[in-house]
Residue, then its C-alpha position, 0 to 999 in steps of 0.5 A: a569746252r567748244g574751243a578745246r573740242a575744235e582743237g581735238v581735245r576731250v574735256l572732262a569734269i571730275d565731280g566729287l561734290t556730293h561726297m564731300n558735301p551730301g547737300a550738293e546733289v542739286v549742284s552736281e545734277h546741274l553739272r551732270g546736265l551741263c556737261a551732257e549739253e556741252g559734250i563734256v565727259h562727266v566723272d562721278a568721283s563721289a559715286a566711285l568713292r562710295a562704292a569703295e567704301a561700301r566694299g570697306l575701303t577707307t577713302r579719306f583721311r580721318r582728320d581731313e577730306h584728303w583722299t587716301a591711296a584707296g580713294h585716289a585708286a577708286v577715282a582713277a578707276a572711274l576715270d579710266e572707265a569714262l575715258r574708255 
């Protein structure tokens, strides 16, 4: 991240850990803290996906963990917000 910033590049981390693994809160919190320390934009994809599901959208396919179009849209909206 430091090298990228020296070149004028913004670095971001997309964190979808807790959406895929509800037991990963500790890892996700560590990542959030590391991002804050290093000046990396942290995007909480898990929160975006859960919010979309709360609105009644299906964000993952039933038979696997891949995102549906609604899941991709939710994460894209979170990315858009983080980059503004």
